[in-house]
MARBA-3410 file (N, C-alpha, C, O; in Angstrom, 1 decimal):
220
146.8,281.7,62.7,146.4,281.1,63.9,147.3,281.6,65.0,148.5,281.6,64.8 ~ 146.7,281.9,66.1,147.6,282.5,67.2,147.1,282.0,68.5,145.9,282.0,68.8 ~ 148.0,281.5,69.4,147.7,281.0,70.7,148.0,282.0,71.8,149.1,282.6,71.7 ~ 147.2,282.1,72.8,147.4,283.1,73.9,147.4,282.3,75.2,146.8,281.2,75.3 ~ 148.1,282.8,76.2,148.1,282.2,77.5,148.9,280.9,77.6,148.6,280.1,78.5
149.7,280.7,76.7,150.5,279.4,76.6,151.9,279.6,77.2,152.4,280.7,77.3 ~ 152.5,278.5,77.5,153.8,278.4,78.1,154.8,278.2,77.0,154.8,277.1,76.3 ~ 155.7,279.1,76.7,156.7,278.9,75.7,158.1,279.1,76.2,159.1,279.4,75.5 ~ 158.3,278.8,77.5,159.6,279.0,78.2,160.6,278.0,77.6,161.8,278.3,77.6 ~ 160.2,276.8,77.2,161.2,275.8,76.7,161.1,275.6,75.2,161.7,274.7,74.7
160.2,276.3,74.6,160.1,276.2,73.1,158.8,276.7,72.6,157.9,276.9,73.4 ~ 158.6,276.8,71.3,157.3,277.2,70.7,156.2,276.2,70.9,156.5,275.0,71.1 ~ 155.0,276.7,70.7,153.8,275.8,70.8,153.9,274.9,69.5,154.5,275.2,68.5 ~ 153.2,273.7,69.6,153.1,272.8,68.5,151.7,272.7,68.1,150.8,272.6,68.8 ~ 151.6,272.7,66.7,150.2,272.6,66.1,150.0,271.2,65.5,151.0,270.6,65.0
148.8,270.8,65.5,148.5,269.5,64.9,147.1,269.5,64.2,146.2,270.1,64.8 ~ 147.0,268.9,63.1,145.7,268.8,62.4,144.9,267.7,63.1,145.4,266.6,63.3 ~ 143.6,268.0,63.4,142.7,267.1,64.1,141.7,266.4,63.2,141.6,265.2,63.1 ~ 140.9,267.3,62.5,139.8,266.7,61.7,139.4,267.8,60.7,139.8,269.0,60.8 ~ 138.6,267.4,59.7,138.1,268.4,58.7,138.9,268.4,57.4,139.5,267.4,57.1
138.8,269.5,56.7,139.4,269.6,55.4,139.9,271.0,55.2,139.1,272.0,55.3 ~ 141.1,271.1,54.8,141.7,272.4,54.5,141.4,272.6,53.0,141.3,271.6,52.3 ~ 141.4,273.9,52.5,141.2,274.1,51.0,142.2,273.4,50.2,143.4,273.3,50.5 ~ 141.7,272.9,49.0,142.6,272.2,48.1,143.7,273.2,47.6,143.4,274.3,47.2 ~ 144.9,272.7,47.7,146.0,273.6,47.3,146.7,274.2,48.5,147.7,274.9,48.3
146.2,274.0,49.7,146.8,274.6,50.9,147.2,273.4,51.8,146.7,272.3,51.8 ~ 148.2,273.7,52.6,148.7,272.8,53.6,148.9,273.4,55.0,148.9,274.6,55.1 ~ 149.0,272.6,56.0,149.2,273.1,57.3,148.7,272.0,58.3,148.1,271.0,58.0 ~ 148.9,272.4,59.6,149.5,273.6,60.1,151.0,273.6,60.1,151.6,272.5,60.1 ~ 151.6,274.8,60.1,153.1,274.9,60.3,153.3,276.0,61.4,152.5,276.9,61.6
154.4,275.8,62.2,154.7,276.7,63.3,155.2,278.0,62.8,156.1,278.0,61.9 ~ 154.7,279.1,63.3,155.2,280.4,62.9,155.6,281.1,64.2,154.8,281.7,64.9 ~ 156.9,281.2,64.5,157.3,281.8,65.7,157.1,281.0,66.9,157.0,279.8,66.9 ~ 156.9,281.7,68.1,156.7,281.0,69.4,155.3,280.5,69.6,155.1,279.5,70.2 ~ 154.3,281.3,69.1,152.9,281.0,69.5,151.9,281.1,68.4,150.7,281.2,68.6
152.4,281.0,67.1,151.5,281.2,66.0,151.7,280.0,65.1,152.7,279.3,65.1 ~ 150.6,279.7,64.3,150.7,278.7,63.3,150.0,279.1,62.0,149.4,280.2,62.0 ~ 150.2,278.4,60.9,149.6,278.9,59.6,149.2,277.7,58.8,149.7,276.6,58.8 ~ 148.1,277.9,58.0,147.7,277.1,56.9,147.9,277.9,55.7,147.4,279.0,55.6 ~ 148.8,277.5,54.7,149.2,278.3,53.6,149.1,277.6,52.3,149.0,276.4,52.2
149.3,278.4,51.2,149.2,277.8,49.9,148.3,278.7,49.0,147.8,279.7,49.4 ~ 148.1,278.1,47.8,147.2,278.8,46.8,146.0,277.9,46.6,146.1,276.9,45.9 ~ 144.8,278.3,47.1,143.6,277.4,46.9,143.2,277.3,45.4,143.3,278.3,44.7 ~ 142.8,276.2,45.0,142.5,275.9,43.6,141.1,275.5,43.4,140.6,275.5,42.2 ~ 140.4,275.2,44.4,139.0,274.8,44.3,138.1,275.6,45.2,138.3,275.7,46.4
137.1,276.3,44.6,136.2,277.1,45.5,135.3,276.2,46.4,135.1,275.1,46.1 ~ 134.8,276.9,47.4,134.0,276.2,48.4,134.2,276.6,49.8,135.1,277.5,50.1 ~ 133.5,276.0,50.7,133.6,276.3,52.2,134.3,275.2,52.9,133.9,274.0,52.7 ~ 135.3,275.5,53.7,136.1,274.4,54.3,136.1,274.7,55.8,136.3,275.8,56.3 ~ 136.0,273.6,56.6,136.1,273.6,58.0,137.0,272.6,58.5,137.1,271.4,58.0
137.9,272.9,59.5,138.9,272.0,60.0,139.2,272.4,61.4,139.0,273.5,61.8 ~ 139.7,271.3,62.2,140.1,271.6,63.6,141.6,271.4,63.7,142.2,270.6,63.1 ~ 142.2,272.3,64.5,143.6,272.3,64.8,143.8,272.3,66.4,143.0,272.9,67.1 ~ 144.8,271.5,66.8,145.1,271.5,68.2,146.5,272.1,68.5,147.4,271.9,67.7 ~ 146.6,272.9,69.5,147.8,273.5,69.9,148.3,273.0,71.3,147.5,272.8,72.2
149.6,272.7,71.4,150.1,272.2,72.7,151.3,273.1,73.0,152.2,273.3,72.2 ~ 151.3,273.6,74.3,152.5,274.4,74.7,153.6,273.6,75.4,153.4,272.4,75.5 ~ 154.6,274.2,75.8,155.8,273.5,76.3,155.5,272.8,77.7,156.2,272.0,78.1 ~ 154.4,273.2,78.4,154.0,272.6,79.6,153.0,271.5,79.4,152.7,270.8,80.4 ~ 152.6,271.2,78.2,151.7,270.1,77.9,150.3,270.5,77.8,149.4,269.7,77.6
150.0,271.8,78.1,148.6,272.2,78.0,148.1,272.2,76.5,148.9,272.6,75.7 ~ 146.9,271.9,76.3,146.4,271.8,74.9,145.1,272.6,74.7,144.4,272.9,75.7 ~ 144.8,272.9,73.5,143.5,273.6,73.1,143.2,273.2,71.7,144.1,273.1,70.8 ~ 141.9,273.0,71.4,141.5,272.6,70.1,140.4,273.6,69.6,139.5,274.0,70.3 ~ 140.6,274.1,68.4,139.7,275.1,67.8,139.3,274.7,66.4,140.0,274.0,65.7
138.1,275.1,66.0,137.6,274.9,64.6,137.8,276.2,63.8,137.4,277.3,64.3 ~ 138.2,276.0,62.6,138.5,277.2,61.7,137.6,277.0,60.4,137.4,275.8,60.0 ~ 137.2,278.1,59.8,136.5,278.1,58.6,137.2,279.0,57.5,137.6,280.1,57.8 ~ 137.3,278.5,56.3,137.8,279.2,55.2,136.9,279.1,54.0,136.5,278.0,53.6 ~ 136.5,280.2,53.4,135.7,280.2,52.2,136.5,280.6,51.0,137.1,281.7,51.0
136.6,279.8,50.0,137.3,280.1,48.8,136.4,280.5,47.7,135.5,279.7,47.3 ~ 136.5,281.7,47.2,135.6,282.2,46.2,136.1,281.8,44.8,137.2,281.5,44.6 ~ 135.1,281.8,43.8,135.5,281.5,42.5,136.4,282.5,41.9,136.3,283.7,42.3 ~ 137.4,282.2,41.1,138.3,283.1,40.6,137.6,284.0,39.5,136.6,283.7,39.0 ~ 138.3,285.2,39.3,137.8,286.0,38.2,137.9,285.3,36.9,138.8,284.4,36.7
137.0,285.6,35.9,137.2,284.9,34.6,138.5,285.2,34.0,139.1,286.3,34.2 ~ 139.0,284.3,33.2,140.3,284.5,32.5,140.1,285.5,31.3,139.1,285.4,30.6 ~ 140.9,286.4,31.2,140.9,287.4,30.1,142.3,287.6,29.6,143.3,287.5,30.3 ~ 142.4,288.0,28.3,143.6,288.3,27.7,143.7,289.9,27.8,142.9,290.6,27.3 ~ 144.8,290.3,28.4,145.0,291.8,28.6,145.8,292.5,27.5,145.8,293.7,27.4
146.5,291.7,26.7,147.2,292.3,25.5,146.2,292.4,24.4,145.7,291.4,23.8 ~ 145.8,293.6,24.0,144.7,293.9,23.1,145.2,294.1,21.6,144.5,293.9,20.7 ~ 146.5,294.6,21.5,147.0,294.9,20.1,148.4,294.5,20.0,149.1,294.3,21.0 ~ 148.9,294.3,18.8,150.3,293.9,18.5,151.0,295.0,17.7,150.4,295.5,16.8 ~ 152.2,295.3,18.1,153.0,296.3,17.3,153.3,295.7,16.0,153.5,294.5,15.8
153.4,296.6,14.9,153.8,296.0,13.6,155.2,295.5,13.6,156.1,295.9,14.4 ~ 155.5,294.6,12.6,156.8,294.1,12.5,157.4,294.5,11.1,156.7,295.2,10.3 ~ 158.6,294.0,10.8,159.2,294.3,9.5,159.9,293.1,9.0,160.5,292.3,9.8 ~ 159.9,292.9,7.7,160.6,291.8,7.1,162.1,291.8,7.4,162.8,292.8,7.3 ~ 162.6,290.6,7.9,164.0,290.5,8.2,164.4,291.1,9.6,165.6,291.0,9.9
163.5,291.6,10.3,163.8,292.2,11.6,163.2,291.3,12.7,162.0,290.8,12.6 ~ 164.0,291.0,13.8,163.5,290.2,14.9,162.3,290.8,15.5,162.2,292.0,15.8 ~ 161.3,289.9,15.9,160.1,290.4,16.5,159.8,289.6,17.7,160.0,288.4,17.7 ~ 159.3,290.3,18.8,159.0,289.6,20.1,158.0,290.4,20.8,158.3,291.5,21.2 ~ 156.9,289.8,21.1,155.9,290.4,22.0,155.4,289.3,23.0,155.0,288.2,22.5
155.3,289.6,24.3,154.8,288.7,25.3,153.3,289.0,25.5,153.0,290.1,25.9 ~ 152.5,288.0,25.3,151.0,288.2,25.5,150.8,288.1,27.0,151.5,287.3,27.7 ~ 149.8,288.8,27.5,149.5,288.8,29.0,148.0,288.4,29.2,147.2,288.7,28.4 ~ 147.8,287.7,30.3,146.5,287.3,30.7,146.2,287.6,32.2,147.2,287.9,32.9 ~ 145.0,287.6,32.6,144.6,287.9,34.0,143.4,287.0,34.4,142.7,286.5,33.5
143.2,286.9,35.7,142.1,286.1,36.2,142.4,284.6,36.1,143.5,284.2,35.9 ~ 141.4,283.8,36.5,141.5,282.4,36.5,142.6,282.0,37.6,142.8,282.7,38.6 ~ 143.2,280.9,37.4,144.3,280.4,38.3,145.5,280.3,37.4,145.6,279.5,36.5 ~ 146.6,281.1,37.7,147.8,281.2,36.9,148.4,279.8,36.7,148.1,278.8,37.4 ~ 149.2,279.7,35.6,149.7,278.5,35.0,149.1,278.5,33.6,148.7,277.4,33.1
149.2,279.7,33.0,148.6,279.8,31.6,149.3,279.1,30.6,150.6,279.0,30.6 ~ 148.6,278.5,29.6,149.1,277.9,28.4,148.5,278.6,27.2,147.3,278.8,27.1 ~ 149.3,279.0,26.2,148.8,279.7,25.0,148.9,278.8,23.8,149.8,277.9,23.7 ~ 148.0,279.0,22.9,147.9,278.2,21.6,147.3,279.1,20.5,146.5,280.0,20.8 ~ 147.6,278.7,19.3,146.9,279.4,18.1,145.6,278.7,17.9,145.6,277.5,17.7
144.5,279.5,17.9,143.2,278.9,17.7,142.8,278.9,16.2,142.4,277.8,15.7 ~ 142.8,280.0,15.6,142.5,280.1,14.1,143.4,281.1,13.5,144.1,281.9,14.1 ~ 143.5,281.1,12.1,144.2,282.0,11.4,145.7,281.6,11.2,146.1,280.5,11.6 ~ 146.5,282.5,10.7,147.9,282.2,10.4,148.8,283.3,10.9,148.5,284.5,10.8 ~ 149.9,283.0,11.5,150.9,283.9,11.9,151.8,284.2,10.7,151.8,283.4,9.7
152.5,285.4,10.7,153.4,285.7,9.6,154.4,284.6,9.4,154.9,284.0,10.4 ~ 154.8,284.2,8.2,155.9,283.2,8.0,157.2,283.7,8.8,157.6,284.8,8.7 ~ 157.7,282.7,9.5,158.9,283.0,10.3,158.6,283.4,11.7,159.5,283.6,12.5 ~ 157.3,283.5,12.1,156.9,283.9,13.4,156.1,282.8,14.1,155.2,282.2,13.4 ~ 156.3,282.5,15.3,155.6,281.4,16.0,155.0,282.0,17.4,155.4,283.0,17.9
154.0,281.2,17.9,153.5,281.5,19.2,153.9,280.4,20.2,153.7,279.2,19.9 ~ 154.6,280.7,21.3,155.1,279.8,22.2,154.0,279.5,23.2,153.0,280.3,23.4 ~ 154.1,278.4,24.0,153.1,278.0,25.0,153.1,279.0,26.1,152.1,279.1,26.9 ~ 154.2,279.7,26.3,154.3,280.7,27.4,153.7,282.1,27.0,153.7,283.0,27.8 ~ 153.3,282.2,25.7,152.6,283.4,25.3,153.5,284.4,24.5,153.2,285.6,24.5
154.6,284.0,24.0,155.5,284.9,23.2,155.2,284.7,21.7,155.2,283.6,21.2 ~ 154.9,285.9,21.1,154.8,285.9,19.6,156.2,286.3,19.1,156.6,287.5,19.3 ~ 157.0,285.4,18.6,158.4,285.7,18.3,158.9,285.0,17.1,158.4,284.0,16.6 ~ 159.9,285.7,16.5,160.5,285.2,15.3,161.0,286.3,14.4,161.1,287.4,14.8 ~ 161.3,286.0,13.1,161.8,287.0,12.2,160.9,286.9,10.9,161.0,285.9,10.2
160.0,287.8,10.7,159.1,287.7,9.6,159.8,287.7,8.3,160.8,288.4,8.1 ~ 159.3,286.9,7.3,160.0,286.8,6.0,159.1,287.3,4.9,159.6,287.3,3.7 ~ 157.9,287.6,5.1,157.0,288.1,4.0,156.1,289.2,4.5,155.5,289.1,5.6 ~ 156.0,290.3,3.8,155.1,291.4,4.2,153.6,291.0,4.1,153.3,290.1,3.4 ~ 152.8,291.8,4.8,151.4,291.6,4.7,150.7,291.9,6.0,151.3,292.3,7.0
149.4,291.6,6.0,148.5,291.8,7.2,148.0,290.4,7.6,147.3,289.8,6.8 ~ 148.3,289.9,8.8,148.0,288.6,9.2,147.0,288.6,10.3,147.3,289.2,11.4 ~ 145.9,288.0,10.2,144.8,287.9,11.2,144.8,286.5,11.8,144.8,285.5,11.1 ~ 144.8,286.5,13.2,144.7,285.2,13.8,144.1,285.3,15.2,144.1,286.4,15.7 ~ 143.7,284.2,15.8,143.1,284.2,17.1,143.9,283.3,18.0,144.2,282.2,17.6
144.2,283.7,19.2,145.0,282.9,20.2,144.0,282.5,21.3,143.0,283.2,21.6 ~ 144.4,281.4,22.0,143.6,281.0,23.2,144.5,280.8,24.3,145.6,280.3,24.2 ~ 144.1,281.2,25.5,144.9,281.0,26.7,144.0,280.2,27.7,142.8,280.4,27.8 ~ 144.7,279.2,28.3,144.0,278.3,29.2,144.7,278.4,30.6,145.9,278.3,30.6 ~ 143.9,278.5,31.7,144.5,278.6,33.0,144.7,277.1,33.5,144.4,276.2,32.8
145.1,277.0,34.8,145.5,275.7,35.4,144.3,274.8,35.4,144.5,273.6,35.0 ~ 143.1,275.2,35.8,142.0,274.2,35.8,141.4,274.0,34.5,140.6,273.0,34.3 ~ 141.7,274.8,33.5,141.2,274.6,32.1,140.2,275.6,31.6,139.7,275.5,30.5 ~ 140.0,276.7,32.4,139.2,277.8,31.9,140.0,278.5,30.8,141.2,278.7,30.9 ~ 139.2,279.0,29.8,139.9,279.6,28.6,139.3,280.9,28.2,138.2,281.2,28.5
140.1,281.7,27.4,139.7,282.9,26.8,140.4,283.1,25.5,141.5,282.5,25.3 ~ 139.9,283.8,24.6,140.5,284.0,23.3,140.6,285.5,23.0,139.9,286.3,23.6 ~ 141.5,285.8,22.0,141.7,287.2,21.6,142.2,287.1,20.1,143.0,286.3,19.8 ~ 141.6,288.0,19.3,141.9,288.1,17.9,142.9,289.3,17.6,142.7,290.3,18.2 ~ 143.9,289.0,16.8,144.9,290.1,16.5,145.0,290.2,15.0,144.7,289.4,14.2
145.5,291.4,14.6,145.9,291.7,13.2,147.3,292.2,13.3,147.5,293.3,13.8 ~ 148.2,291.5,12.7,149.6,291.8,12.8,150.1,292.2,11.4,150.1,291.5,10.5 ~ 150.6,293.5,11.3,151.1,294.0,10.1,152.6,293.9,10.0,153.3,294.2,10.9 ~ 153.0,293.3,8.9,154.5,293.1,8.6,154.8,294.0,7.4,154.3,293.8,6.3 ~ 155.6,295.0,7.7,156.0,296.0,6.6,157.3,295.5,5.9,158.1,294.7,6.4
157.4,296.0,4.6,158.6,295.7,3.9,159.8,296.5,4.4,159.6,297.6,5.0 ~ 161.0,296.1,4.1,162.2,296.8,4.4,163.0,297.0,3.1,162.9,296.1,2.3 ~ 163.8,298.0,3.0,164.7,298.2,1.8,165.5,296.9,1.6,166.2,296.4,2.5 ~ 165.5,296.5,0.3,166.3,295.3,-0.1,165.7,294.0,0.3,166.3,293.0,0.1 ~ 164.4,294.0,0.7,163.7,292.8,1.1,162.8,292.2,0.0,162.0,291.4,0.3
162.9,292.8,-1.2,162.1,292.2,-2.3,160.9,293.1,-2.6,159.9,292.6,-3.2 ~ 160.9,294.3,-2.2,159.8,295.2,-2.5,159.8,295.7,-3.9,160.6,295.3,-4.7 ~ 158.9,296.6,-4.3,158.8,297.2,-5.7,160.1,297.9,-6.0,160.7,298.6,-5.2 ~ 160.6,297.7,-7.3,161.8,298.3,-7.8,161.5,299.8,-8.0,160.6,300.2,-8.8 ~ 162.2,300.7,-7.3,162.0,302.1,-7.4,162.4,302.7,-8.8,162.1,303.9,-9.1
163.0,301.9,-9.6,163.4,302.3,-11.0,164.8,302.9,-11.1,165.5,302.9,-10.0 ~ 165.3,303.2,-12.3,166.7,303.7,-12.5,166.9,305.1,-12.0,166.0,305.9,-11.9 ~ 168.1,305.4,-11.6,168.5,306.7,-11.2,169.2,307.3,-12.4,170.2,306.8,-12.8 ~ 168.7,308.5,-12.9,169.3,309.2,-14.0,170.2,310.3,-13.6,169.8,311.2,-12.9 ~ 171.5,310.1,-13.8,172.5,311.0,-13.5,173.0,311.7,-14.7,173.6,311.1,-15.6
172.8,313.0,-14.9,173.3,313.8,-16.0,174.5,314.6,-15.7,174.5,315.4,-14.7 ~ 175.6,314.4,-16.4,176.8,315.2,-16.2,177.0,316.1,-17.4,176.6,315.8,-18.5 ~ 177.7,317.3,-17.1,177.8,318.3,-18.1,179.2,318.4,-18.7,180.1,317.6,-18.3 ~ 179.4,319.4,-19.5,180.7,319.7,-20.2,181.2,318.5,-20.9,182.4,318.2,-20.8 ~ 180.4,317.9,-21.7,180.8,316.8,-22.6,181.0,315.5,-21.9,181.4,314.5,-22.6
180.7,315.3,-20.6,180.8,314.1,-19.9,179.7,313.1,-20.4,178.7,313.6,-20.9 ~ 179.9,311.8,-20.2,178.9,310.9,-20.6,177.7,310.9,-19.6,177.9,311.1,-18.4 ~ 176.5,310.8,-20.2,175.3,310.6,-19.4,175.1,309.1,-19.1,175.1,308.3,-20.0 ~ 175.0,308.8,-17.8,174.9,307.4,-17.4,173.5,307.2,-16.6,173.2,308.0,-15.8 ~ 172.9,306.1,-17.0,171.7,305.7,-16.2,172.2,304.5,-15.3,172.5,303.5,-15.8
172.1,304.8,-14.1,172.6,303.7,-13.1,171.4,303.0,-12.5,170.6,303.6,-11.7 ~ 171.2,301.8,-12.9,170.1,301.0,-12.4,170.4,300.6,-10.9,171.5,300.2,-10.7 ~ 169.4,300.6,-10.1,169.6,300.3,-8.7,170.0,298.8,-8.5,170.5,298.5,-7.4 ~ 169.7,298.0,-9.5,170.1,296.6,-9.4,171.6,296.4,-9.7,172.1,295.3,-9.5 ~ 172.3,297.4,-10.1,173.7,297.3,-10.3,174.2,297.4,-11.8,175.4,297.3,-12.0
173.2,297.5,-12.8,173.6,297.5,-14.2,174.0,299.0,-14.6,173.3,299.9,-14.1 ~ 175.0,299.1,-15.4,175.4,300.4,-15.9,175.2,300.5,-17.4,175.7,299.6,-18.1 ~ 174.4,301.5,-17.8,174.1,301.6,-19.2,174.5,302.9,-19.7,174.1,304.0,-19.2 ~ 175.4,303.0,-20.8,175.8,304.2,-21.4,174.8,304.6,-22.4,174.6,303.9,-23.4 ~ 174.1,305.7,-22.2,173.0,306.1,-23.1,173.4,307.0,-24.2,172.6,307.1,-25.2
174.5,307.7,-24.2,174.9,308.6,-25.2,175.8,309.6,-24.7,176.4,309.5,-23.6 ~ 176.0,310.7,-25.4,176.8,311.8,-25.0,176.0,313.1,-24.9,174.9,313.2,-25.5 ~ 176.5,314.0,-24.0,175.7,315.2,-23.8,176.7,316.4,-23.7,177.8,316.2,-23.1 ~ 176.4,317.5,-24.3,177.3,318.6,-24.2,176.5,319.9,-24.2,175.4,320.0,-24.8 ~ 176.9,320.8,-23.4,176.3,322.1,-23.3,177.3,323.2,-23.7,178.3,323.3,-23.0
177.0,324.0,-24.7,175.9,323.9,-25.7,176.2,322.8,-26.7,177.4,322.3,-26.7 ~ 175.2,322.3,-27.5,175.4,321.2,-28.5,176.6,321.6,-29.4,176.7,322.8,-29.8 ~ 177.4,320.6,-29.8,178.4,320.8,-30.7,178.0,320.4,-32.1,177.1,319.6,-32.3 ~ 178.6,321.1,-33.1,178.3,320.6,-34.5,178.7,319.2,-34.7,179.5,318.7,-34.0 ~ 178.2,318.6,-35.7,178.4,317.1,-36.0,179.8,316.8,-36.0,180.2,315.8,-35.4
180.6,317.5,-36.8,182.1,317.2,-36.9,182.8,317.3,-35.6,183.6,316.5,-35.2 ~ 182.5,318.4,-34.8,183.1,318.7,-33.6,182.7,317.6,-32.5,183.5,317.2,-31.7 ~ 181.4,317.2,-32.6,180.9,316.1,-31.7,181.7,314.8,-31.9,182.1,314.2,-31.0 ~ 181.9,314.5,-33.2,182.7,313.3,-33.5,184.1,313.4,-33.0,184.7,312.4,-32.4 ~ 184.7,314.5,-33.1,186.1,314.7,-32.6,186.1,314.6,-31.1,187.0,314.1,-30.5
185.0,315.2,-30.4,184.9,315.2,-29.0,184.9,313.8,-28.4,185.4,313.5,-27.4 ~ 184.1,312.9,-29.2,184.0,311.6,-28.7,185.1,310.7,-29.2,185.1,309.5,-28.9 ~ 186.0,311.2,-30.0,187.2,310.4,-30.5,186.8,309.5,-31.6,187.3,308.4,-31.8 ~ 185.8,309.9,-32.4,185.3,309.1,-33.6,186.1,309.5,-34.8,186.1,310.7,-35.1 ~ 186.7,308.6,-35.5,187.5,308.9,-36.7,186.6,308.6,-37.9,185.9,307.6,-38.0
186.5,309.6,-38.8,185.7,309.5,-40.0,186.4,308.7,-41.1,187.6,308.9,-41.4 ~ 185.7,307.7,-41.6,186.3,306.8,-42.7,186.2,307.5,-44.0,185.1,307.9,-44.4 ~ 187.3,307.6,-44.7,187.3,308.3,-46.0,186.4,307.6,-47.0,186.4,306.4,-47.0 ~ 185.7,308.4,-47.8,184.8,307.8,-48.8,185.6,307.2,-49.9,186.6,307.8,-50.3 ~ 185.3,306.1,-50.5,186.0,305.4,-51.6,185.5,305.9,-52.9,186.0,305.5,-53.9
END
């Protein structure tokens, strides 16, 4: 709102609400500079609003005007985060879900399905935690705006295994050493098993016993 032809020699003009209704969620009038005023805020209810404001300058002159504001319905609430990145067992996970439309002041909740063990959904829209079990988890979230309008989105979150997290055992590692050294099978779980002796080329039976330090017991 702006006043013209007013006297501001001793101060700015003064605004006053006279009658009518300003949009819900807005307030005013407030003085803006020497000769302007404002009705401000975030409207929360659609509709047509009419109200009267009076302005008075420093000389005492006044003027009253009627103003009209039309508040349109907000866009429908939608979830704009469409996919989730995969996670891994034992690794920290954090994704912020996003929404658009409606009237901000969103609250998030789990509608159906299950999140991975160790992961939760906060009311502010964060899918966060440390997954403890691999798998593919399907779930649906709901977001609600300030007046209560809602939208849902379904996700599939894959949690992959990580080394040492309880996945399939890859089996023993077979290490063969030459020149008469022992052949050892080293199991990845930490067990050491001596499987026998190996020599290239093979030694005769007597020489093999001598190589291994085996003493022959005399026959009685």
